C-alpha positions as CSV (number, residue, x, y, z in Angstrom):
1,X,-19.0,-14.7,35.1
2,X,-15.7,-16.2,34.1
3,X,-14.2,-19.7,34.7
4,X,-12.8,-18.7,38.2
5,X,-16.3,-17.4,39.3
6,X,-17.9,-20.6,38.2
7,X,-15.4,-22.8,39.9
8,X,-16.0,-20.9,43.2
9,X,-19.8,-21.2,42.6
10,X,-19.5,-25.0,42.1
11,X,-17.5,-25.3,45.3
12,X,-19.9,-23.2,47.3
13,X,-22.9,-25.1,46.0
14,X,-21.1,-28.4,47.0
15,X,-20.6,-27.0,50.5
16,X,-24.3,-26.4,50.9
17,X,-24.4,-22.6,50.6
18,X,-27.6,-20.9,49.5
19,X,-27.9,-18.8,46.4
20,X,-28.1,-15.6,48.4
21,X,-24.9,-16.5,50.3
22,X,-23.1,-17.3,47.0
23,X,-24.3,-14.0,45.4
24,X,-22.9,-12.1,48.5
25,X,-19.6,-13.9,48.4
26,X,-19.1,-13.6,44.6
27,X,-20.6,-10.0,44.4
28,X,-23.2,-10.9,41.8
29,X,-26.9,-10.4,41.9
30,X,-28.9,-13.3,43.3
31,X,-30.8,-13.5,40.0
32,X,-27.6,-14.1,38.1
33,X,-26.7,-17.0,40.4
34,X,-30.2,-18.4,40.0
35,X,-30.1,-18.3,36.2
36,X,-26.5,-19.7,36.1
37,X,-27.5,-22.6,38.4
38,X,-30.6,-23.4,36.5
39,X,-29.3,-23.2,32.9
40,X,-25.7,-24.6,33.1
41,X,-26.3,-28.1,34.3
42,X,-24.9,-31.6,33.5
43,X,-26.9,-34.6,34.6
44,X,-28.8,-32.3,36.9
45,X,-25.7,-31.1,38.8
46,X,-24.0,-27.7,38.3
47,X,-20.5,-28.2,36.7
48,X,-18.3,-25.1,36.2
49,X,-16.4,-26.4,33.1
50,X,-19.5,-27.3,31.2
51,X,-21.2,-24.1,32.3
52,X,-18.2,-22.0,31.1
53,X,-18.1,-23.8,27.7
54,X,-21.9,-23.2,27.1
55,X,-21.6,-19.6,28.0
56,X,-18.7,-19.0,25.6
57,X,-20.6,-20.8,22.8
58,X,-23.7,-18.7,23.4
59,X,-21.6,-15.5,23.5
60,X,-19.8,-16.3,20.3
61,X,-23.1,-17.0,18.5
62,X,-24.8,-13.8,19.8
63,X,-23.2,-11.7,17.0
64,X,-22.3,-12.3,13.4
65,X,-21.0,-10.4,10.4
66,X,-23.6,-8.1,8.9
67,X,-25.9,-8.5,11.9
68,X,-26.9,-4.8,12.0
69,X,-27.7,-4.7,8.2
70,X,-29.7,-7.9,8.5
71,X,-31.6,-6.4,11.4
72,X,-32.9,-3.5,9.3
73,X,-34.3,-4.6,6.0
74,X,-34.7,-1.0,4.7
75,X,-31.0,-0.4,5.4
76,X,-30.0,-3.6,3.6
77,X,-32.2,-2.7,0.6
78,X,-30.6,0.7,0.3
79,X,-27.1,-0.7,0.4
80,X,-27.9,-3.3,-2.3
81,X,-29.5,-0.6,-4.5
82,X,-26.5,1.7,-4.3
83,X,-24.0,-1.1,-4.8
84,X,-25.8,-1.9,-8.1
85,X,-25.5,1.8,-9.0
86,X,-21.7,1.4,-8.9
87,X,-21.3,3.2,-5.5
88,X,-18.5,2.1,-3.2
89,X,-19.0,1.2,0.5
90,X,-17.2,4.4,1.4
91,X,-19.7,6.5,-0.7
92,X,-22.7,4.7,0.7
93,X,-21.6,5.1,4.4
94,X,-20.5,8.7,3.8
95,X,-23.8,9.7,2.2
96,X,-25.8,8.1,5.0
97,X,-23.8,10.1,7.5
98,X,-24.3,13.3,5.5
99,X,-28.1,12.7,5.4
100,X,-28.0,11.8,9.2
101,X,-29.8,8.6,8.5
102,X,-30.7,6.5,11.4
103,X,-29.8,3.7,11.7
104,X,-26.6,3.9,9.7
105,X,-23.3,2.1,9.5
106,X,-19.7,2.7,8.5
107,X,-17.9,1.3,5.4
108,X,-16.1,-1.4,7.4
109,X,-19.5,-2.8,8.5
110,X,-20.6,-2.9,4.9
111,X,-17.4,-4.8,3.9
112,X,-17.9,-7.3,6.7
113,X,-21.5,-7.9,5.4
114,X,-20.3,-8.2,1.9
115,X,-17.7,-10.8,2.9
116,X,-20.2,-12.8,5.0
117,X,-22.7,-15.4,3.8
118,X,-25.5,-12.9,3.8
119,X,-24.0,-10.3,1.5
120,X,-21.4,-12.2,-0.5
121,X,-23.6,-12.5,-3.6
122,X,-23.5,-8.7,-3.9
123,X,-19.7,-8.5,-3.8
124,X,-19.6,-8.7,-7.6
125,X,-20.8,-5.0,-7.6
126,X,-17.5,-3.9,-6.0
127,X,-14.9,-2.4,-8.4
128,X,-12.5,-5.2,-7.2
129,X,-15.2,-7.9,-7.5
130,X,-13.4,-9.4,-4.5
131,X,-15.5,-12.0,-2.6
132,X,-13.4,-12.2,0.6
133,X,-11.1,-10.0,2.5
134,X,-7.6,-9.7,1.0
135,X,-5.0,-11.6,3.0
136,X,-1.9,-9.6,3.8
137,X,1.3,-11.4,4.1
138,X,3.5,-10.7,7.1
139,X,6.0,-8.1,6.1
140,X,9.7,-9.0,6.5
141,X,11.8,-6.8,8.7
142,X,12.8,-3.6,6.8
143,X,16.5,-3.3,6.2
144,X,17.7,0.2,6.7
145,X,20.1,2.0,4.4
146,X,23.3,2.8,6.2
147,X,24.8,6.3,6.2
148,X,21.8,7.8,4.6
149,X,21.7,11.6,4.4
150,X,18.3,13.4,4.7
151,X,17.0,15.4,1.8
152,X,16.8,18.5,4.0
153,X,20.6,18.6,4.0
154,X,20.9,18.8,0.2
155,X,22.5,22.0,-1.0
156,X,20.1,24.5,-2.7
157,X,22.4,25.5,-5.5
158,X,23.4,23.6,-8.6
159,X,21.7,21.0,-10.8
160,X,20.0,18.1,-9.0
161,X,18.7,14.8,-10.2
162,X,16.0,12.4,-8.9
163,X,16.3,8.7,-9.3
164,X,14.0,5.7,-8.9
165,X,13.2,2.2,-10.3
166,X,10.0,0.8,-11.9
167,X,9.4,-2.9,-11.9
168,X,7.4,-5.7,-13.5
169,X,4.2,-7.0,-11.9
170,X,4.9,-9.3,-8.9
171,X,3.0,-12.3,-10.4
172,X,5.5,-12.4,-13.3
173,X,8.3,-13.3,-11.0
174,X,10.6,-11.0,-13.0
175,X,13.4,-9.1,-11.2
176,X,14.4,-7.0,-14.3
177,X,13.7,-3.3,-13.7
178,X,14.0,0.1,-15.3
179,X,16.4,2.6,-13.7
180,X,15.4,6.2,-14.3
181,X,17.1,9.5,-13.5
182,X,15.3,12.8,-14.1
183,X,16.9,16.3,-14.0
184,X,14.0,18.5,-12.9
185,X,15.2,21.8,-14.3
186,X,15.2,20.4,-17.8
187,X,12.9,17.4,-17.4
188,X,15.7,15.4,-18.9
189,X,15.4,11.6,-18.6
190,X,18.3,9.2,-18.6
191,X,18.5,5.6,-17.5
192,X,18.9,1.9,-18.4
193,X,17.3,-1.5,-17.9
194,X,18.9,-3.5,-15.1
195,X,18.8,-7.3,-14.7
196,X,18.0,-7.2,-11.0
197,X,17.6,-4.9,-8.0
198,X,20.7,-5.9,-6.2
199,X,22.7,-3.0,-4.7
200,X,25.8,-3.9,-6.7
201,X,23.9,-4.0,-9.9
202,X,22.4,-0.6,-9.1
203,X,25.9,0.9,-8.5
204,X,27.1,-0.3,-11.9
205,X,24.0,1.0,-13.7
206,X,24.1,4.4,-12.0
207,X,27.8,5.0,-12.4
208,X,27.5,4.0,-16.1
209,X,24.7,6.5,-16.7
210,X,25.9,9.5,-14.7
211,X,28.7,10.6,-17.1
212,X,25.9,11.5,-19.6
213,X,24.7,14.4,-17.5
214,X,26.2,17.2,-15.4
215,X,24.5,17.3,-12.0
216,X,25.7,17.7,-8.4
217,X,23.7,15.1,-6.5
218,X,20.8,12.6,-6.7
219,X,17.7,12.2,-4.6
220,X,16.5,8.6,-3.9
221,X,13.8,6.9,-2.0
222,X,14.6,4.3,0.7
223,X,14.6,1.2,-1.5
224,X,17.2,-1.4,-0.5
225,X,18.7,-1.3,-4.0
226,X,20.3,2.0,-2.9
227,X,22.1,0.4,0.0
228,X,25.5,1.0,-1.5
229,X,24.9,4.7,-2.3
230,X,28.3,5.6,-1.0
231,X,29.7,3.9,-4.1
232,X,27.8,6.1,-6.5
233,X,29.9,8.7,-8.3
234,X,27.8,11.5,-6.9
235,X,26.5,12.3,-3.4
236,X,23.1,10.9,-2.6
237,X,20.2,12.3,-0.5
238,X,17.2,10.4,0.7
239,X,13.5,11.2,1.0
240,X,11.7,10.6,4.3
241,X,10.2,7.1,4.5
242,X,6.9,6.6,2.6
243,X,7.2,10.1,1.0
244,X,7.6,9.7,-2.7
245,X,6.1,13.2,-3.2
246,X,9.6,14.6,-2.2
247,X,10.9,13.5,-5.6
248,X,7.8,14.3,-7.8
249,X,9.6,14.8,-11.1
250,X,10.9,11.2,-11.5
251,X,7.6,9.8,-10.2
252,X,5.7,11.8,-12.9
253,X,8.3,10.7,-15.5
254,X,7.7,7.1,-14.6
255,X,4.0,7.7,-15.0
256,X,4.7,9.1,-18.5
257,X,6.7,6.0,-19.5
258,X,3.9,3.8,-18.2
259,X,1.3,5.8,-20.0
260,X,3.0,5.9,-23.4
261,X,5.2,2.8,-23.7
262,X,5.4,0.3,-20.8
263,X,2.0,-0.3,-19.0
264,X,2.1,-1.6,-15.5
265,X,1.1,-5.1,-16.5
266,X,3.9,-5.4,-19.0
267,X,6.7,-7.9,-18.2
268,X,10.0,-6.0,-18.4
269,X,11.8,-9.1,-19.7
270,X,10.1,-8.1,-22.9
271,X,11.7,-4.6,-23.0
272,X,15.3,-4.4,-24.2
273,X,17.7,-1.7,-23.2
274,X,17.7,-0.4,-26.9
275,X,13.9,-0.1,-26.8
276,X,14.1,1.7,-23.4
277,X,16.6,4.2,-24.8
278,X,14.3,4.8,-27.8
279,X,11.4,5.6,-25.4
280,X,13.5,8.0,-23.4
281,X,14.6,9.7,-26.6
282,X,11.0,10.3,-27.7
283,X,10.1,11.8,-24.3
284,X,13.2,13.9,-24.3
285,X,12.2,15.4,-27.6
286,X,8.6,16.2,-26.6
287,X,7.7,19.9,-26.4
288,X,6.9,20.6,-22.8
289,X,4.6,23.4,-21.6
290,X,6.6,23.7,-18.4
291,X,9.7,24.4,-20.5
292,X,8.0,27.0,-22.7
293,X,7.3,24.4,-25.3
294,X,11.0,23.5,-25.7
295,X,12.2,19.9,-25.5
296,X,14.2,18.5,-22.6
297,X,17.2,18.2,-24.9
298,X,17.1,21.8,-25.9
299,X,16.9,23.1,-22.3
300,X,19.6,20.6,-21.2
301,X,21.9,21.9,-23.8
302,X,21.2,25.5,-22.9
303,X,21.9,24.8,-19.2
304,X,25.0,22.7,-19.8
305,X,23.5,19.6,-18.4
306,X,24.5,17.6,-21.5
307,X,27.1,18.1,-24.3
308,X,26.5,17.7,-28.0
309,X,27.7,14.1,-28.0
310,X,26.3,12.4,-24.9
311,X,27.3,9.0,-23.7
312,X,25.2,5.9,-23.0
313,X,21.8,6.4,-21.3
314,X,20.6,9.7,-22.8
315,X,18.3,7.7,-25.2
316,X,19.9,8.4,-28.6
317,X,23.2,7.2,-30.1
318,X,23.2,9.8,-33.0
319,X,22.2,12.7,-30.8
320,X,24.7,15.0,-32.4
321,X,23.0,14.7,-35.8
322,X,19.6,15.5,-34.2
323,X,21.1,18.5,-32.3
324,X,22.5,19.9,-35.6
325,X,19.1,19.8,-37.2
């Protein structure tokens, strides 16, 4: 019954109708009317508002987080044991499903139990060691990049480049970023450190770096720093939203930089542009299996992507001396 039904029931009782008559009018079983009349009273008289409040309280208290796990002690014991064995809720729930265990629950139910008062003490066995559900901030409205051209329209011939940014951890509050371009055919890396991710700053950094390499276009993701892509000195093409796999070479190159020199937790304010160029130089001189154990510099020279004396951004000021040797 809802508030409207109870209001009508109160009015009908006040008019002297019997329980059977009220049940017939409201289309409820007579037993329902009897129990409602008997239980939901105030000072011995049925009152709809009080009755509705009591019913809502009773309903809200009828279920609680982790109720099913608490109901079955053997199930709770198994979950606790497997958590202590460093198994995730997904593993535990998936294994129970595979074994066709009855009763069983899904991973979300395990998380609800872990974040409740009953299972909270076992949350320390999670890999995150998080004791409550992570709060997600409301996302701001995404600003779309104007005049973007889809990657599917990119010409198939010529040398292409892929570009992206890597940033400092959010908690540092740093806006300084690393801009990286990768030429997939040679695995050549060029780039520079930029002070912020504003579109105008990105335009300056890209146009300063591009003269170092000979490519026909660049592939980007949909970051708002590429908003002024029409001002880049080369045509730009864009991946589909949330599809970084469409520019895998620059993504993997950022992973190399992170692995060898700049961990994810490092504040980029501590990395100068000279250091960044030095790191790129080391990676460009590595012998790569995919290149037949040649370096990126050697292949780039063979393909005409760079000249003997490259400009800023290639990672080495005295490149001509290295090339000679």
